[in-house]
N, C-alpha and C positions, 0 to 999 in steps of 0.2 A: 624673540619672545623674551619678555621680562618676567622674572619670578622674584618674589620677595618672601623672605623667611625671617619671622621674628623669633626672638628667644629672650630669656631672662625673666619671664613672669614667675609668679609664685605667691606664697603667703608671706606677708610682712607685717610686723607690729606697727601700730600707730606711732608716728615719730621716726620711723625707720627710713631706710633708703633702699633704692633698687635701681639697677641700670638695665634698660632694655636695649637690645641690638636688633638691627634689621639688615640682613645681608641681601644685596641686590645681585641677581644673576642676569647677565645680558650685556648689551653694548652701551657705551656712552653714558655711564652712570653720572659723570660730571656735567651732563647737560640737563639732568632732571631736577626739578624741585622736589624735595623730600619733606614729608610731613608725618606727624603722628596724630592719630585720631583715637577716640575711645568711645565705647558704648556700654553704658550701665544697664542693668535689667529694667525693662519697661521704659527706657529713655531712647531718644534719638542719638545717632552717632554725632559726635562733636569734635571739632578741631582742637587739639591740645597745643601743638607747636608746629611751625613750619620754617623751612630755610631754603634759600635759593640754591642754585647749582654750585655756586662758589662759597656757600656758607654765610652769605650776608643776608640783609633784610630779614632778620629772624623775627617771628611774631609768636606770641603766646596768648592762650586764653587767660582772661583775668584771674580765673580761679587757680591758676598754677604759677603765675608770675612770682618770681623770687624763690620758687621752690624747685622748679623743673628747668633743665637745660638741654636743649637740642644741639647736637653737633654731628659733623660728618667727616669721614676720612675717605677722600676720593681715591687714595691709593689702595684702600682695602674694600672699596665698594660697599661701605657700611655707614649706616646712620645710627646714632645713639640717642637715647633719652635718659638722662640722669634725673632721677626723681628723689628728692629729699623731703624731709618733714612730712611724710605721707600721712594722709587722713583717711578715715573710713570712707568718706565720700569720693575718694580716688579709686575705689574698687570698680573695676570695669574690665572689659576685654579691650586691649590696646592693639590698634591696627597701624601698620606702616603703609604709606601711600607714596607713590611716585607719579609725578605728572610732568608732561612736556607737550605743549600745544594741546591737541585734542586727545592725547594718549594719557590714560589713567590706569594705574595698576594698584592692586591691593594685596596685602599679605593675608594669611589665614587668621591672624590674631593671636595674642598671648594674654592669658588671664592674669590679672593682678588683683589680689585680695588683701585688703588692709584690715586686719582684725587682731584683737588680743585673745 
């Protein structure tokens, strides 16, 4: 059974930075594609960034390109989302996602609020 636990959310001022972490509990972390999604109030959940099992083929939503960076440490079973130049519109609950074939797992989410 896979469990995902996000951390690092909180209140940050516009223009600030934040790093989210997602700890994967279970087997074979390095075989899963890992992604970050977010959901703002009243909006659908959207993909923010994703990376393959070996950290390649990274993709980003257009709205975060050049500001956010996804990375993974397979030795620590952890995926990160470094968020820079944060904007109020980045306010959302951020979810970690692990996928392999037809297996999909979600974390419980961590709130990021960008406000002065």
